[in-house]
C-alpha beads as a LAMMPS data file, in Angstrom:
LAMMPS data file: protein, C-alpha beads

178 atoms
177 bonds

1 atom types
1 bond types

-500.0 500.0 xlo xhi
-500.0 500.0 ylo yhi
-500.0 500.0 zlo zhi

Masses

1 110.0

Atoms # bond

1 1 1 316.539 -17.084 -269.211
2 1 1 314.244 -17.809 -272.148
3 1 1 315.239 -21.462 -272.115
4 1 1 313.982 -21.911 -268.557
5 1 1 310.747 -19.993 -269.179
6 1 1 309.654 -22.047 -272.204
7 1 1 309.550 -25.446 -270.452
8 1 1 307.681 -23.827 -267.565
9 1 1 305.089 -22.372 -269.967
10 1 1 304.694 -25.726 -271.729
11 1 1 304.076 -27.470 -268.392
12 1 1 301.544 -24.814 -267.341
13 1 1 299.714 -25.126 -270.673
14 1 1 299.663 -28.912 -270.462
15 1 1 298.380 -28.902 -266.893
16 1 1 295.706 -26.326 -267.646
17 1 1 294.610 -28.256 -270.735
18 1 1 294.316 -31.381 -268.573
19 1 1 291.866 -29.618 -266.299
20 1 1 289.472 -28.183 -268.860
21 1 1 286.586 -30.063 -270.385
22 1 1 285.241 -28.692 -273.642
23 1 1 281.455 -29.079 -273.689
24 1 1 278.883 -28.942 -276.467
25 1 1 275.176 -29.557 -275.937
26 1 1 272.162 -29.904 -278.182
27 1 1 268.505 -30.301 -277.330
28 1 1 264.966 -30.520 -278.676
29 1 1 263.540 -27.017 -278.428
30 1 1 259.965 -28.286 -278.001
31 1 1 260.679 -30.881 -275.299
32 1 1 258.829 -30.145 -272.032
33 1 1 261.952 -29.952 -269.827
34 1 1 260.064 -28.592 -266.814
35 1 1 257.906 -31.740 -266.666
36 1 1 260.805 -34.191 -266.304
37 1 1 261.107 -35.187 -262.651
38 1 1 262.567 -38.716 -262.694
39 1 1 265.416 -40.550 -264.407
40 1 1 266.753 -44.044 -264.862
41 1 1 269.650 -45.605 -266.752
42 1 1 269.354 -47.365 -270.107
43 1 1 271.025 -50.633 -269.077
44 1 1 271.596 -52.010 -272.582
45 1 1 273.221 -48.766 -273.689
46 1 1 275.408 -48.483 -270.598
47 1 1 276.499 -52.114 -271.004
48 1 1 277.780 -51.293 -274.520
49 1 1 279.973 -48.392 -273.337
50 1 1 283.582 -49.182 -274.179
51 1 1 285.175 -48.476 -270.803
52 1 1 286.092 -50.707 -267.898
53 1 1 283.356 -51.756 -265.495
54 1 1 285.052 -49.668 -262.795
55 1 1 284.921 -46.551 -264.966
56 1 1 281.281 -47.314 -265.899
57 1 1 280.397 -47.323 -262.216
58 1 1 282.324 -44.075 -261.696
59 1 1 280.439 -42.429 -264.571
60 1 1 277.064 -43.773 -263.398
61 1 1 277.668 -42.508 -259.839
62 1 1 278.721 -39.087 -261.119
63 1 1 275.665 -38.793 -263.387
64 1 1 273.317 -39.967 -260.628
65 1 1 274.794 -37.562 -258.070
66 1 1 274.602 -34.622 -260.465
67 1 1 270.998 -35.314 -261.525
68 1 1 269.929 -35.764 -257.896
69 1 1 271.539 -32.400 -257.082
70 1 1 269.476 -30.890 -259.909
71 1 1 266.289 -32.083 -258.193
72 1 1 265.497 -35.170 -260.260
73 1 1 264.650 -38.479 -258.587
74 1 1 265.885 -41.916 -259.616
75 1 1 262.973 -44.178 -260.567
76 1 1 262.112 -47.581 -262.048
77 1 1 259.504 -45.817 -264.207
78 1 1 261.462 -42.722 -265.251
79 1 1 260.527 -39.724 -267.367
80 1 1 264.075 -39.705 -268.746
81 1 1 266.352 -42.558 -269.694
82 1 1 270.046 -41.754 -269.354
83 1 1 272.545 -43.325 -271.701
84 1 1 276.223 -42.619 -272.197
85 1 1 279.041 -43.728 -274.425
86 1 1 282.700 -42.889 -274.743
87 1 1 285.445 -42.490 -277.312
88 1 1 289.137 -42.067 -276.814
89 1 1 292.198 -41.447 -278.962
90 1 1 295.899 -41.066 -278.392
91 1 1 297.374 -37.660 -279.126
92 1 1 301.080 -37.066 -279.686
93 1 1 302.406 -33.494 -279.674
94 1 1 305.888 -32.581 -280.858
95 1 1 307.209 -29.162 -279.890
96 1 1 310.261 -27.703 -281.621
97 1 1 312.251 -25.826 -279.011
98 1 1 314.273 -24.027 -281.652
99 1 1 316.717 -22.310 -279.296
100 1 1 320.450 -22.063 -279.496
101 1 1 322.759 -22.012 -276.512
102 1 1 322.358 -18.237 -276.196
103 1 1 318.587 -18.525 -275.630
104 1 1 317.571 -16.873 -278.899
105 1 1 314.902 -18.331 -281.138
106 1 1 316.736 -18.038 -284.448
107 1 1 320.259 -18.546 -285.701
108 1 1 322.984 -21.008 -285.037
109 1 1 324.003 -22.102 -281.590
110 1 1 327.223 -23.307 -280.150
111 1 1 327.988 -25.586 -277.298
112 1 1 325.995 -28.505 -275.940
113 1 1 322.634 -27.106 -277.098
114 1 1 323.505 -26.773 -280.777
115 1 1 320.620 -27.362 -283.164
116 1 1 316.963 -28.095 -282.592
117 1 1 315.590 -29.629 -279.448
118 1 1 312.211 -31.339 -279.400
119 1 1 309.752 -32.041 -276.652
120 1 1 307.322 -34.886 -277.245
121 1 1 304.208 -35.346 -275.140
122 1 1 301.652 -38.116 -275.291
123 1 1 298.123 -37.892 -273.920
124 1 1 294.817 -39.661 -274.205
125 1 1 291.918 -37.512 -275.363
126 1 1 288.529 -38.731 -274.203
127 1 1 284.988 -37.847 -275.183
128 1 1 281.959 -38.598 -273.030
129 1 1 278.482 -38.416 -274.574
130 1 1 275.476 -38.218 -272.237
131 1 1 272.061 -38.720 -273.840
132 1 1 268.688 -38.059 -272.224
133 1 1 265.714 -39.791 -273.835
134 1 1 262.055 -38.940 -273.200
135 1 1 260.505 -42.314 -272.266
136 1 1 256.987 -41.372 -273.403
137 1 1 258.018 -39.956 -276.770
138 1 1 260.912 -42.425 -277.121
139 1 1 263.056 -39.624 -278.535
140 1 1 266.413 -38.126 -277.729
141 1 1 265.673 -34.739 -276.194
142 1 1 269.086 -33.651 -274.888
143 1 1 272.704 -34.559 -275.578
144 1 1 275.858 -33.294 -273.904
145 1 1 279.355 -34.002 -275.169
146 1 1 282.485 -33.361 -273.133
147 1 1 286.040 -33.706 -274.452
148 1 1 289.361 -33.400 -272.686
149 1 1 292.483 -35.149 -271.490
150 1 1 291.978 -38.390 -269.605
151 1 1 293.883 -39.283 -266.499
152 1 1 295.007 -42.860 -266.020
153 1 1 296.073 -42.483 -262.387
154 1 1 293.515 -44.253 -260.197
155 1 1 294.113 -41.587 -257.550
156 1 1 292.629 -38.866 -259.804
157 1 1 290.116 -40.823 -261.940
158 1 1 287.086 -40.089 -259.751
159 1 1 287.857 -36.376 -259.745
160 1 1 288.393 -36.270 -263.527
161 1 1 285.224 -38.247 -264.307
162 1 1 283.237 -36.002 -261.948
163 1 1 284.696 -32.997 -263.755
164 1 1 283.561 -34.366 -267.125
165 1 1 280.041 -35.203 -265.916
166 1 1 279.390 -31.998 -263.956
167 1 1 280.723 -29.880 -266.827
168 1 1 278.433 -31.611 -269.313
169 1 1 275.324 -31.649 -267.102
170 1 1 275.820 -28.039 -266.038
171 1 1 273.947 -27.239 -269.265
172 1 1 270.893 -29.304 -268.283
173 1 1 268.110 -28.319 -268.305
174 1 1 268.715 -25.913 -271.155
175 1 1 267.697 -22.315 -270.834
176 1 1 265.106 -22.057 -273.569
177 1 1 264.540 -18.573 -274.868
178 1 1 261.420 -17.849 -276.918

Bonds

1 1 1 2
2 1 2 3
3 1 3 4
4 1 4 5
5 1 5 6
6 1 6 7
7 1 7 8
8 1 8 9
9 1 9 10
10 1 10 11
11 1 11 12
12 1 12 13
13 1 13 14
14 1 14 15
15 1 15 16
16 1 16 17
17 1 17 18
18 1 18 19
19 1 19 20
20 1 20 21
21 1 21 22
22 1 22 23
23 1 23 24
24 1 24 25
25 1 25 26
26 1 26 27
27 1 27 28
28 1 28 29
29 1 29 30
30 1 30 31
31 1 31 32
32 1 32 33
33 1 33 34
34 1 34 35
35 1 35 36
36 1 36 37
37 1 37 38
38 1 38 39
39 1 39 40
40 1 40 41
41 1 41 42
42 1 42 43
43 1 43 44
44 1 44 45
45 1 45 46
46 1 46 47
47 1 47 48
48 1 48 49
49 1 49 50
50 1 50 51
51 1 51 52
52 1 52 53
53 1 53 54
54 1 54 55
55 1 55 56
56 1 56 57
57 1 57 58
58 1 58 59
59 1 59 60
60 1 60 61
61 1 61 62
62 1 62 63
63 1 63 64
64 1 64 65
65 1 65 66
66 1 66 67
67 1 67 68
68 1 68 69
69 1 69 70
70 1 70 71
71 1 71 72
72 1 72 73
73 1 73 74
74 1 74 75
75 1 75 76
76 1 76 77
77 1 77 78
78 1 78 79
79 1 79 80
80 1 80 81
81 1 81 82
82 1 82 83
83 1 83 84
84 1 84 85
85 1 85 86
86 1 86 87
87 1 87 88
88 1 88 89
89 1 89 90
90 1 90 91
91 1 91 92
92 1 92 93
93 1 93 94
94 1 94 95
95 1 95 96
96 1 96 97
97 1 97 98
98 1 98 99
99 1 99 100
100 1 100 101
101 1 101 102
102 1 102 103
103 1 103 104
104 1 104 105
105 1 105 106
106 1 106 107
107 1 107 108
108 1 108 109
109 1 109 110
110 1 110 111
111 1 111 112
112 1 112 113
113 1 113 114
114 1 114 115
115 1 115 116
116 1 116 117
117 1 117 118
118 1 118 119
119 1 119 120
120 1 120 121
121 1 121 122
122 1 122 123
123 1 123 124
124 1 124 125
125 1 125 126
126 1 126 127
127 1 127 128
128 1 128 129
129 1 129 130
130 1 130 131
131 1 131 132
132 1 132 133
133 1 133 134
134 1 134 135
135 1 135 136
136 1 136 137
137 1 137 138
138 1 138 139
139 1 139 140
140 1 140 141
141 1 141 142
142 1 142 143
143 1 143 144
144 1 144 145
145 1 145 146
146 1 146 147
147 1 147 148
148 1 148 149
149 1 149 150
150 1 150 151
151 1 151 152
152 1 152 153
153 1 153 154
154 1 154 155
155 1 155 156
156 1 156 157
157 1 157 158
158 1 158 159
159 1 159 160
160 1 160 161
161 1 161 162
162 1 162 163
163 1 163 164
164 1 164 165
165 1 165 166
166 1 166 167
167 1 167 168
168 1 168 169
169 1 169 170
170 1 170 171
171 1 171 172
172 1 172 173
173 1 173 174
174 1 174 175
175 1 175 176
176 1 176 177
177 1 177 178
């Protein structure tokens, strides 16, 4: 029974890790966040992002939608310039399923399952950085970083990118405590 439970647990852990986005934010504690009403995109910065043009448009749409939902307005003369960039790396995980044919974790096994069995998984870890720059001060005032598994299936890309962006921007504006 243990042999059938372990693969199930590994699949559940992998699927749940695919869904979560780990977020870290930082901000300028003296920035006047309540005064920012408009935003625009930093074209030169967005053009340098190392993702496909299709994914750039997905990210831009997700950022725009989220900021509009937060009450900001898109403008040609914005209070905030939005920039983003990405990083990705391949991650290989090797799991030692050290079970013998009797389903015990230690000892020697007999039969077709003798010895160690390994499960190898491969995933792409992505990081999305979203920067907000005060256009008057020309300073970075807020940065959000989201990391998690990327999905290459076109069917789920929009949903995954939206998950990254909404998770990151859920921390904007920051709750500043005196």
